[in-house]
N, C-alpha and C positions, 0 to 999 in steps of 0.2 A: 411066617412072613418076614422078609428082611426089612431092616430099618431104612427109612429115607435118609439120603445124605444131604445135609443142609450146609451150604457154604456161606458163612457170614463174612461179608466183604467190608473192610473198613480202612481208615487212614486216607490215603490218596493225596494228590497235589492240591491242597486246599488250605485256606486260612483257618479252617475249622478242623484241621487234621487231629489235633489233640482231643477235641470234644468228641470226634468220631470214635476214637479209641475207647473212651469211657462209656459211650452208648453201647458199642459193640460188646465189650467184655461184661459190663455190669448188667445191662438190660436185655441183651439178646443171647449171648453165648451161655451165660450161667443158667438162666431159666430153661433154655433149650436142653442143656445137659440134665438139669433136674427133672425134666419131663420124662427122661429115659426112653423117648420115642424115636430119637434121631441119632444118626452119626453126625456129629457136629465138627465141621472143618473151619478153623480160623484162617482167613485169607487177608493178610496185611499188605496194603499197598504203601510203599514208602513215599517220601516227599519228591522223589524223582520219577515216580510212576511204575516202579518195579513191583511185581507181585511175588509174595512169599507165603508158604504155609509150613507150620510146625506146631506141635501141641503147646510148646512154651509161649507161642505168640498169643495164647489165650490167658496169660497171666499178667495182670496189671502191674505187678512189681517190676517186670522187665522194662516197662516204659517209665514208671515213676523213678526208677533208679538211674535212668539215663543210659541203660546198657543195651537198648534195642539195636542201635546202629552197629556196635561191635558184634552183636549176636548174628544179625542178618548177613554180615559180610562173610560168615562161615557157610551160608546157605547159597544154593543156586536159585536164581529167580525162576518162577514158574513159567512154563509155556502154556498157552491156551490153544485148545483144538476145538473147532466148531464144525460139526457135520451132522446137523439135525439134533445135536445135543452139545453140552459144554463139558469138556474134560480138562482137568488141571494136570499138567505133566511136570513132574520134578525130575531133575537130571537132564542130560542132553545126549545126543548121539542116537544110533539105531536101537539101543536098548535102554530106554529111560528107566530110572529107578522105581518110579511109581506113577500110576495113572489113576486119578480120582474122577469118577463120573459124578457130576453134580445133578441131583434130582430137583432141588429147589435152591435158588439163590436168595439170600437175605441181605440186601444192601443196608449198610449202616454208615455210609459215606456222606457226611454232611458237606454242603457247599458245592463249589465248582468241581467239575470232573467226576461227579457222582450223583448227588441229590438233584442236580440241574437237568438230568435226563440223559447225560452222556453214557453212564453205566447202563441205564435201562435200554439204550439203543443196542449196546453190545449184547445184552442178555436176550433181547428180542431176536437179533440175528442168530444167536446160538440156539434159539427155540427152547429155552429153559424157563420153567415157571419161576417167578420172582415176587418177593413181597413188596407191596407199596405201589405208589402211583406209576402210571405208564409214562413213556417218554414225553408225549405231548402234554399231559397234565403236569408232570414235574417241571418241564421247561416253562410252561405258562406260570405256574405257581412261583417259580424262582425268579421270574421277571416281574417285579412289583408293579411296574408301569403297565405291562401287558395284562396282568391279572386285574388291575383296576379298570382298565378299558373294557374288558370282557364283563366284569361285574356291573358296570354302569349300563352296558347294553341290555342287561337282564333286569334293570330296575333296582339294583342294589346300591344303597347310598355309600359314598366314599368321600373323604375330605377333598376339597379343591386342591388341585396339584398341577405341577408342570414337570415334565421330564425332558432330558436332553442328553446328547452324547458328550462325553468328557472332551473329546477332540474339538467339538464346536465351541465349548467354553474357552478352551485354550486359544483358539484362533480368533474368536470374536466375543470377548467377555461382555462387552456392552450390549450386544444383541440378546444374549441370554438373560442378562439382568433386566432388560426391557420386557422380556416375556414374563419374568417373575414379579414385576412391580405391582401387579394388580392383586397379588396374594397378600393377605393380612398377617402381620407378625402377631405372636411368635410363629416361627416356621420350623419344620423338621427337614433336615437334609440327610438323604440316605443313599448309599450305593444300591443300585437297583437289584443286583444279583446276590449280594451277600446275606448270610444269616447270622445268628447269634448276636445280633445288634452291634456288629463290628462297624466302626467308623460312622455311626449315626450321631448327629448333633442337633441340639435345640438352640435356635438363635433368635435374638431379639433386635438386631441392628443389621444394617447393610454391610458393615465391616465384618461382623461375625459371619454373615452369610457367605461372603467371598472366601473367607478362611475355611469354613465348613465344606464348601463345594470343592476346594482344592484338596482337602483331606479325603473326601469321598472319591474324587477322581483319581486319587493315588491307588485306590483299591479296585476300581471298576471302570468300565468304559461307558456306563450309563449312570446318570444321577437323577434322583427324584427329589423335588422340593414340594412340600405340602403344608397346608395350614394346620395348626394345632386345633384340636377340638376343645371347646370351652366346657367347664364343669365336668372335667374328664374323669371317667373310671375306665381303665383299660381292662379287658377280659380276654381270656384265651379259652378255646373250646377244642379239646381233642376229640377226633371222630374216627370211627372204624367202620369198615364195610365196603361192599362193592355196589350192587344195585340198590340196596336198602341200608344206607349208613345210619349209625346211631351215635349219639354224643355221650361223652363221659360227663363230668361236672363242669359247669361254667366256673372258671378259675379266675381269681382277681390277684394279679401280681402286686406286690408292695413295692412301690417305686422308690428310687433314691431321692436325695434332697433336691435334685434338679428336675424331678418328675420324669426321669428318663429311665426306661427299663433297659439298661445297657449291659455290656458284657460283664463288667465287674459285679453288677447287681445279680445277674443271672448265675454266674459260675464261681465267683470268688468271695461271696459274703455269707457262706454257710458254716463259718467256724473253721477249725483245723482241716485242711485239705478239702474244704467244700463238701463235707459229707452230707448225705441226704437226711432230712429230718421228716417227722411224721406230717408236718404241715405243708410240705411242698418239696420240690426238688432240692432246694437249699434252705427251706424254711422261710421263703419270701412271699408266700401267697396265702390267700383265704380260699378255703374250699368248703362249700360253694361260695361264690362271690356274695358280698354283702349288698344285695340289691333286692328290690321288690319282686315278688313272683312273676308278675306280668313282664317285667324287663328281662328276667332270666329266661322266660319262655321265648320272648322275641329274639334274644341273643342266640339261643340254641337253634331256633328256626332259621335265622339269618345265616348262621355258620353252616348248617346243613345245605342251605340253598347255594351258598358259595362253593361248597365241596362238590355238589352235583354239577354246578355251572362250569367249573374248571375241569370236570371229568376225573376227579380224584378217585382212588380206589385203594383198598388195603387199609392205609392209615394216613392221617395228616392232622395238622393242627391249624385252626383258623383263629386269627387274632382280630378282635373287634374293639372299637372305640365308642364309648357311650357318653352322651351329653345328658347328665342326670336332671338337668332343668327342663330341656325340651323332650327328654325321653326318646331321643333318636339314637339308633344304632348304626354305626358306620363300619364298613369293611376296611380293615387295615392291610393285612397280608395273610398269605398261607405258607405254612412250613410243611413241605411234603415229607419230611422226615423229622418228627419232633425229637428234640434232644432227650436221650434216655427213654424214648417212646412215651414220655410223660406217664411213666408207670405209676408214680405216686398218686396221680389223679385217678387212673383206672382202678388202683387198689381201693381207694376210698369209694369208688362207684361200684365196688363189689367184684372186680375182675383182678385175679392175682397175676403176678408176673408170668408164671408158667402158663396160665390160661390165655393170657394176652398173646404170647408168642405162638402158642399152638393155634389159636384162631387165625393169626396172621398167615401162618403156613397154609392152613386150610383154605383161606381166601385166595391165596396165590394159586393153589391147585385148581380151585373152582374157576377162577378167571381163565387159566390156561385151557381147561376143559371146554369152556364156553367158546374160546377162540378157535378151538379145533373144529367147531361146527360151521365156521365161516368158510366160504369158498375163496381160495387164494390163487386159483389158476383159471385161465380162460383160453379155450381153444379157438384158434382162428386160422385163416388161410393167408394171413398177412405176409409171412415170410416166403411164400411160394412165388411171389412176384420178383424175387431177387435171384 
């Protein structure tokens, strides 16, 4: 039996381009190769949106040395062919050098033009099984305001918030501030679509609020302003599965001095080169969270409810905010592609890196098989009238 060809797609035109490279190579490509079950094809999308493949693109040293740009200038960008399947074509002209038929796509593209559903749409059109959330689920999850609206409709608690378009703030700042005035400080200001805690600010005054909105609006066309949760413990819950999802451990990030789980805390505080430690992705978390059993159970149940409500599949991570005094659990946001797949958490929950990626490929194939059972054509006499 021939091996499945799994294309791991990463990079792309995103502020999280570099994080995507680390996730793809360390948490996806390496364990897929170690499993010895697949032909693994690294597919790197550069910052201009051009697609490339070459075995050396699976080597992190190529990126950390700063040599990736000179290297890819020697390659021809891939062409994509879709005709009931996805094919990667290297070279040009009537006789391309190589054609790679993709059996399963494994997106590892964080942020815009990937994790937000755009890449999933292409893969749907190509009719290729792919790992992770569908286009609708990814698009909803990456829109923090839309995800909160849907969660509230299903009775899930979320902090009080206001969202608005950046262009409306620029054209009528006073009107937007009037909408925000009923929120109680301190407030969090967030770009609606970005991940990795980029451009998120905690503010305590009206002056800081305006400055934080301007920063968020520099990165995104929608901005979210929400109340902080009192007596806060922030937790995150990685989840895997399609129809019957299950959670890993409820994880408690260790916040910085400002109580903000920001980009620096997530990715740059793990010592030399931010290497992974046994206690978390960068040694910044408690596994499991230091909370009473009933709160842990409620957090897990809430996370799974959010996962199902948004229609997530394959893998995602649900972030929650807990008021330890009132014992209320609030939904914060969903990450449809957890950084490094949160493999450190799954390992402690008893799932190895290799087992994790194998299960994700299997889930992608199962979902594709289930979709094949749906009727996508409808016969009618509509066109006969023309």
